[in-house]
C-alpha positions in Angstrom: 59.4 32.0 -66.1 56.4 34.1 -65.0 54.4 31.0 -64.1 57.3 29.5 -62.2 57.8 32.6 -60.1 54.1 32.8 -59.3 54.1 29.2 -58.3 57.0 29.7 -56.0 55.4 32.7 -54.5 52.2 30.8 -53.9 54.0 27.9 -52.2 55.9 30.3 -50.1 52.8 32.1 -49.0 51.1 28.8 -48.2 54.0 27.7 -46.1 53.9 31.1 -44.2 50.2 30.7 -43.6 50.6 27.1 -42.3 53.5 28.2 -40.0 51.5 31.2 -38.7 48.6 28.9 -37.9 50.9 26.4 -36.2 52.6 29.1 -34.2 49.3 30.8 -33.5 47.9 27.5 -32.1 51.0 26.9 -29.9 51.0 30.4 -28.3 47.3 30.1 -27.6 45.3 31.1 -30.6 43.1 34.2 -30.8 42.5 34.0 -27.1 46.1 35.0 -26.5 45.4 38.5 -27.9 41.7 38.7 -27.1 40.4 40.6 -24.1 39.4 38.5 -21.2 40.0 37.9 -17.4 42.2 35.5 -15.5 41.0 32.7 -13.1 43.1 30.3 -11.1 42.7 26.7 -10.1 44.8 24.5 -7.8 45.4 20.8 -8.7 47.3 18.0 -7.1 48.2 16.7 -10.6 47.6 18.3 -14.0 48.1 15.1 -15.9 50.2 16.4 -18.9 48.2 19.6 -19.1 50.2 22.2 -21.1 50.2 26.0 -21.6 47.9 26.8 -24.5 45.4 23.9 -23.8 41.8 24.8 -24.1 39.3 25.8 -21.4 35.7 24.6 -22.1 32.3 25.1 -20.5 29.8 22.4 -21.5 32.1 21.5 -24.4 32.3 25.0 -25.7 35.8 26.6 -25.9 35.9 29.8 -23.8 39.6 30.3 -23.1 43.1 28.9 -22.9 45.6 27.8 -20.2 47.9 30.7 -19.8 50.4 29.5 -17.1 51.2 26.5 -15.0 53.4 26.8 -11.8 54.2 24.8 -8.7 53.0 26.6 -5.5 53.0 25.1 -2.0 52.8 21.4 -3.0 50.1 22.3 -5.5 50.0 23.0 -9.2 48.5 26.5 -9.9 46.9 26.8 -13.3 46.1 30.3 -14.6 43.2 30.4 -17.0 42.4 33.2 -19.4 38.7 33.2 -20.1 36.6 35.3 -22.4 34.5 38.1 -20.9 31.4 36.5 -22.3 32.0 33.2 -20.4 29.5 32.9 -17.5 31.8 31.5 -14.7 30.4 31.6 -11.2 32.2 31.7 -7.9 31.0 28.1 -7.1 32.0 26.7 -10.5 34.4 23.8 -10.4 37.4 23.1 -12.7 38.4 19.6 -13.8 41.2 18.4 -16.0 39.8 16.1 -18.7 41.0 14.5 -21.9 39.2 14.0 -25.2 40.3 10.4 -25.5 42.9 7.8 -24.5 45.5 9.6 -26.7 43.7 13.0 -26.9 44.7 16.4 -25.7 44.0 17.5 -22.2 41.7 20.5 -21.4 40.2 22.2 -18.4 36.4 21.7 -18.1 34.5 24.3 -16.1 30.9 23.8 -15.1 28.2 26.5 -14.9 27.8 26.6 -11.1 24.7 27.8 -9.4 22.5 30.4 -11.2 22.2 32.4 -8.0 25.9 32.5 -7.3 27.7 35.8 -8.1 29.9 36.0 -11.2 33.6 35.2 -10.7 35.8 38.2 -10.9 39.3 38.4 -12.3 41.8 36.7 -10.0 39.3 34.4 -8.4 40.3 30.9 -7.4 37.9 28.1 -8.6 37.1 24.9 -6.8 38.6 21.9 -8.4 37.8 18.2 -8.8 40.6 15.7 -9.3 40.2 13.1 -12.0 41.9 9.7 -11.6 45.2 9.4 -13.2 45.0 7.4 -16.5 48.3 5.7 -15.8 47.1 4.5 -12.4 43.9 3.2 -14.1 46.0 1.3 -16.6 48.1 -0.2 -13.8 45.0 -1.4 -12.0 43.6 -2.9 -15.2 46.9 -4.7 -15.7 46.8 -6.1 -12.2 43.2 -7.3 -12.8 44.3 -8.9 -16.0 47.1 -10.6 -14.2 44.8 -11.9 -11.5 42.4 -13.3 -14.1 45.3 -15.0 -15.9 46.5 -16.6 -12.6 42.9 -17.7 -11.9 42.6 -19.4 -15.3 46.0 -21.1 -14.8 44.8 -22.6 -11.5 42.1 -24.5 -13.4 44.4 -26.2 -15.8 46.6 -29.3 -15.6 47.1 -31.1 -12.3 45.5 -28.3 -10.2 42.0 -28.9 -11.6 42.4 -32.6 -11.1 43.3 -32.0 -7.5 40.3 -29.8 -7.1 37.8 -32.2 -8.7 39.4 -35.4 -7.5 37.8 -35.5 -3.9 34.4 -34.6 -5.4 34.6 -37.5 -7.9 35.6 -39.9 -5.2 32.6 -38.7 -3.1 30.2 -39.4 -6.0 31.7 -42.9 -6.6 31.5 -43.8 -2.9 27.8 -42.6 -2.5 26.5 -43.8 -5.9 23.7 -45.9 -4.5 22.3 -43.4 -1.9 22.5 -40.6 -4.5 20.7 -42.8 -7.0 17.9 -43.6 -4.5 17.6 -40.0 -3.5 17.2 -38.9 -7.1 14.6 -41.6 -7.7 12.6 -40.4 -4.6 12.7 -36.8 -5.8 11.5 -37.9 -9.2 8.7 -39.9 -7.6 7.6 -37.0 -5.5 7.7 -34.6 -8.4 5.6 -37.1 -10.4 3.0 -37.3 -7.7 2.9 -33.5 -7.4 2.4 -33.1 -11.2 -0.5 -35.6 -10.9 -2.2 -33.6 -8.2 -1.6 -36.1 -5.4 -0.7 -35.3 -1.8 -1.0 -32.0 0.0 1.3 -30.1 -2.2 -0.3 -31.5 -5.4 -3.8 -30.6 -4.2 -2.6 -27.1 -3.2 -1.3 -26.6 -6.7 -3.9 -28.3 -8.9 -7.2 -28.1 -6.9 -9.4 -25.0 -6.7 -10.4 -25.5 -3.1 -7.6 -23.3 -1.7 -8.2 -20.7 -4.3 -11.9 -20.6 -3.6 -11.3 -20.4 0.2 -8.8 -17.6 -0.3 -11.1 -15.7 -2.6 -14.0 -16.0 -0.1 -11.8 -14.8 2.7 -10.7 -11.8 0.6 -14.3 -11.1 -0.3 -15.3 -11.2 3.4 -12.4 -8.9 4.3 -13.4 -6.5 1.5 -17.0 -6.5 2.8 -15.7 -5.9 6.4 -13.6 -3.1 5.0 -16.6 -1.5 3.4 -18.6 -1.8 6.6 -15.6 -0.3 8.5 -15.6 2.6 6.0 -19.3 3.2 6.5 -18.8 3.1 10.3 -16.0 5.5 10.1 -18.1 7.8 7.9 -20.9 7.6 10.4 -18.5 8.4 13.2 -17.1 11.3 11.3 -20.6 12.7 10.8 -21.4 12.3 14.5 -18.2 14.1 15.4 -19.0 16.9 12.9 -22.4 17.2 14.4 -20.9 17.4 17.9 -18.4 20.0 16.8 -21.3 21.9 15.2 -23.2 21.8 18.5 -26.0 19.7 17.2 -27.9 17.1 19.2 -27.7 16.4 23.0 -24.0 15.6 23.1 -23.2 18.6 20.8 -25.2 21.0 23.1 -23.5 19.5 26.2 -20.1 20.0 24.6 -20.6 23.4 22.9 -23.5 25.1 24.8 -22.2 27.2 27.7 -25.7 27.2 29.4 -25.1 23.8 30.9 -21.6 24.9 32.0 -23.0 28.0 33.6 -25.9 26.1 35.3 -23.5 23.5 36.6 -21.2 26.2 37.9 -24.1 27.9 39.7 -25.3 24.6 41.1 -21.9 23.8 42.5 -21.6 27.3 44.0 -25.0 26.8 45.7 -24.1 23.4 46.9 -20.8 24.8 48.3 -22.7 27.5 50.1 -25.2 25.0 51.6 -22.4 22.8 52.8 -20.6 25.8 54.4 -23.8 26.7 56.2 -24.3 23.1 57.5 -20.7 23.1 58.7 -21.3 26.4 60.5 -24.4 25.0 62.2 -26.9 27.2 60.3 -30.4 26.0 59.5 -32.2 22.9 60.7 -29.8 20.3 59.3 -26.8 22.4 60.5 -28.2 22.4 64.0 -29.0 18.7 63.9 -25.5 17.9 62.8 -23.5 20.4 64.8 -25.7 21.0 68.0 -24.4 18.9 70.9 -27.6 19.5 72.9 -29.8 18.0 70.2 -27.6 15.0 70.2 -27.9 14.6 74.0 -31.6 15.0 74.0 -32.0 12.4 71.2 -29.8 10.0 73.1 -31.8 10.5 76.4 -35.0 9.9 74.6 -33.8 6.7 73.1 -32.6 5.5 76.6 -36.1 6.3 78.0 -37.7 4.5 75.2 -35.5 1.5 75.7 -36.4 1.4 79.4 -40.1 1.7 78.6 -40.0 -1.3 76.3 -38.3 -3.6 78.8 -41.6 -4.6 80.5 -44.0 -4.5 77.6 -43.9 -8.2 77.0 -46.1 -9.1 80.1 -48.4 -6.0 80.1 -51.6 -5.3 78.3 -52.1 -2.5 75.8 -53.4 0.0 78.4 -50.6 -0.8 80.8 -48.1 -0.5 78.1 -49.5 3.0 77.1 -49.4 4.1 80.8 -45.8 2.9 81.3 -44.6 4.6 78.1 -46.2 7.9 79.2 -44.8 7.6 82.6 -41.2 7.0 81.4 -41.3 9.6 78.8 -42.7 12.5 80.9 
């Protein structure tokens, strides 16, 4: 009797434990009574999500779904998350399922490390997952299309499809046979190294020419590198003020002397324009111009009768006309 009573009590206790575990899981498990904070997420479709389903971050359970309500054409899901869960303000919530027949859960990502921590009552961003039923409908449509395609290649339809092609082959048997024979002959000649294509494939002449060309290009490239290096050295010397060109570019003495020379030349030209000095008077003095013109006229008159006169007569006439 004692053993029977103890057995009954043990079975009763076991049933109570199992019922408690079952009820505990339905109402939300330990998270229902644990301290935490509430977050919200708005979805267009929760896909069979229920109160008490898990909330996970990187596959680790951090809370439970506490409430689901319809609000302004959206489904508002209230999440209760542990205080230790590191949820950021830019974290996103997604409804996922563990398998084709598995339980749905809310997956929350970490967010940015620099983003502030989400406070209680914050609304998380959401990402909508495709509906599993819609996917199954699309797969069913694809399967139906494949089935219809395979049906089109059976029976009379495939005969109707291949019939014109077979008739074409029968009508052009001789030309097709001759074409195939020509192609075979050409491929045989190419394999024997005959013809331009055969020589290009089997002879080394083209390869040697290409190799020589590449070698010449490489040599030219090396020379170009040397020339560029020399030019770089010249430019560096010019920038350093070395050599004639470097001194002309960097030395301010030439610039100062050139500036002084241009200043002096400007002053000389100004004096000439003002009629100062001998050249200025020659250029700007009208009297000098008249005297020179009169002298040339006298000289022209004096030379008119020189052809028939002797040397002394010529000298006398010149003196007479000039003075």
